[in-house]
C-alpha positions in Angstrom: 32.1 45.4 106.9 29.5 47.9 105.7 30.8 51.7 106.2 34.6 51.1 105.9 34.3 53.2 102.5 35.8 56.0 104.8 39.3 56.2 103.7 42.0 55.1 106.0 45.4 56.6 105.6 48.8 55.9 106.5 50.1 57.4 109.6 53.9 57.3 109.9 54.4 59.9 112.6 55.9 59.0 115.9 53.7 57.2 118.4 50.7 56.3 115.9 49.5 52.7 115.7 51.0 52.3 112.1 54.5 53.2 113.4 54.3 50.9 116.6 52.8 48.0 114.2 55.7 48.4 112.0 58.1 48.5 114.8 57.0 45.3 116.4 57.5 43.3 113.3 61.1 42.2 112.1 63.2 44.7 110.1 64.1 41.9 107.7 61.3 39.6 106.5 63.7 37.0 104.8 60.6 35.6 102.7 58.2 35.0 105.6 54.8 35.3 105.0 52.5 38.0 106.3 48.6 38.4 105.8 47.2 41.7 106.4 43.5 41.5 107.2 41.7 44.7 106.3 44.4 45.8 104.4 42.6 49.0 102.8 45.0 50.6 100.2 48.1 48.4 101.0 50.1 51.0 102.7 51.5 48.7 105.6 51.7 45.9 103.1 54.0 48.0 100.8 56.3 48.9 103.6 56.5 45.2 104.7 57.2 43.9 101.1 60.1 46.4 100.9 61.5 44.8 104.0 61.5 41.3 102.2 58.1 39.8 103.5 55.6 38.2 101.1 52.7 40.0 101.9 49.1 38.9 101.0 46.4 41.8 101.8 42.8 41.0 102.2 40.1 43.7 101.8 36.3 43.9 100.9 35.6 43.9 97.1 35.9 47.4 95.6 37.7 49.1 98.8 41.3 48.5 97.9 41.4 51.3 95.2 43.2 51.6 92.0 46.7 52.4 93.3 47.0 49.0 95.3 50.7 48.4 95.4 52.1 45.6 93.0 54.3 44.2 95.5 51.3 42.9 97.7 49.1 40.2 96.6 45.3 41.4 97.0 42.7 39.0 97.7 39.1 40.4 97.7 36.8 39.0 100.4 34.3 39.9 103.1 36.1 39.2 106.5 32.3 38.9 108.1 32.7 35.2 106.2 35.9 34.1 107.7 39.4 34.4 106.7 40.0 33.0 103.2 42.1 29.8 102.9 45.5 31.1 101.5 47.9 28.8 103.4 49.8 29.6 106.6 51.3 32.9 107.6 54.2 33.8 110.0 52.3 36.9 111.1 48.7 38.1 110.7 48.0 41.7 110.7 44.6 43.1 112.1 45.2 46.9 112.2 42.0 48.5 113.1 39.6 45.9 111.6 38.3 43.8 114.5 36.1 46.4 116.0 34.3 46.6 112.3 33.2 43.0 112.1 30.1 41.4 113.2 31.8 38.7 115.1 35.6 39.2 116.1 35.8 36.1 118.3 34.8 34.0 115.1 37.4 35.6 112.9 40.1 35.2 115.6 39.3 31.5 116.0 39.2 31.1 112.3 42.7 32.7 112.1 44.1 29.8 114.2 44.5 27.5 111.4 46.2 30.2 109.2 49.0 30.7 111.6 52.2 28.8 110.8 54.1 27.3 113.8 55.2 30.0 116.1 53.2 32.6 114.2 51.8 35.7 115.8 48.8 38.0 115.3 49.7 41.6 115.6 46.6 43.8 116.1 45.6 47.6 116.7 42.7 48.0 118.7 40.8 51.2 119.8 40.2 51.9 123.7 36.6 52.6 124.9 37.8 53.0 128.3 40.0 56.1 127.1 39.0 59.2 129.3 37.7 61.2 126.7 35.1 58.1 125.7 34.2 57.7 129.1 33.7 61.6 129.7 31.4 61.7 126.5 29.2 58.7 127.5 29.1 60.0 131.2 27.8 63.4 129.5 25.0 61.3 127.7 26.7 61.9 124.4 27.7 59.3 121.9 28.7 61.0 118.5 29.1 59.5 115.2 32.4 60.5 113.8 34.2 59.6 110.4 37.1 58.0 112.6 38.7 57.8 115.9 37.1 56.2 119.1 33.6 57.3 118.1 33.9 56.0 114.4 30.4 55.5 113.0 31.6 52.1 111.4 32.8 50.6 114.8 30.3 47.8 115.7 32.1 46.8 119.1 33.4 49.1 121.7 35.9 47.4 124.1 38.0 48.6 127.0 41.4 46.8 127.6 39.8 44.1 129.6 37.4 43.4 126.9 40.2 43.1 124.4 42.1 41.1 126.6 39.2 38.5 127.4 38.3 38.4 123.6 42.1 37.2 122.7 42.2 34.9 125.7 38.8 33.1 125.0 39.9 32.8 121.5 42.9 30.8 122.4 45.6 33.5 122.3 48.2 34.7 124.9 49.1 38.4 124.7 52.9 38.5 124.7 53.3 42.2 124.4 51.2 45.5 124.8 52.2 48.9 123.4 50.0 52.0 123.5 49.3 55.0 121.5 48.0 58.4 122.7 45.4 61.1 121.8 46.8 62.1 118.5 47.1 65.9 119.1 49.3 66.3 116.1 46.8 64.8 113.8 44.0 66.8 115.4 45.7 69.9 115.1 47.5 69.6 111.8 48.1 73.4 111.5 50.0 73.5 114.9 51.6 69.9 114.6 55.0 71.1 114.4 54.8 73.6 117.3 56.6 73.2 120.6 53.1 72.9 122.4 51.7 70.4 120.4 54.7 68.0 120.4 54.8 68.6 124.0 51.1 67.4 124.4 51.9 64.4 122.1 54.9 63.3 124.1 52.9 64.0 127.4 49.9 61.9 126.4 52.1 59.2 125.3 53.7 59.0 128.6 50.5 58.9 130.3 49.2 56.1 128.2 52.0 53.9 129.1 51.7 54.8 132.7 47.9 53.9 133.0 46.9 52.3 129.6 43.3 51.7 130.7 42.6 55.3 131.0 44.9 57.0 128.7 45.8 54.9 125.8 44.0 55.8 122.5 44.8 52.3 121.1 46.6 49.1 122.1 49.0 47.4 119.9 49.2 43.8 120.8 51.4 40.9 119.7 49.9 37.6 120.5 50.4 33.9 119.7 48.4 30.6 120.2 48.1 29.4 123.6 49.5 25.9 122.9 52.5 27.4 120.4 55.8 27.1 121.9 57.3 29.6 119.6 
């Protein structure tokens, strides 16, 4: 996962992928196990550990940082070589990680044996079918940004149909889809609390739900194994 040295930070604002990821997971962990793949600095895991989950985070050696939360077990491993054998988990989180891997289908197939019966994979996925992405490519541009849809460390660029096919061919059924929208508040932090930026955020979120293929900035999916009855 070369290049993921760019720091990813926790985004607890309304409509963000982190907020929605946390919303689709149970409010009370009751000792259930969560595996957070590509856990960065452990910010999601820390919240989930506070809910009562047993959380294990996996990150490439040297990238988790010195302030990694003590409530989360850290395992350093390169996910390009598969999911470490750490037992089975009730939930596996893939937050902004699959697009960084050399072979996402291989990781998803590998993760099958790491799911407990009835377990779920919860993932956040960038939308390369977003109107901004389409317009930039149409105009002959393919920028290299530090983050976002044109993140220079992305190795794969899927629209909704591509992500859907990836999970289906890897043996998963998509149970639920949520969407994020163009993050105007994050892009314009100096005006994030103004009426117009809040209005843009809400309007963009409404459009992302109405036409996710074109206006969703990211997809948040909840999936389960095809053969699971959970």
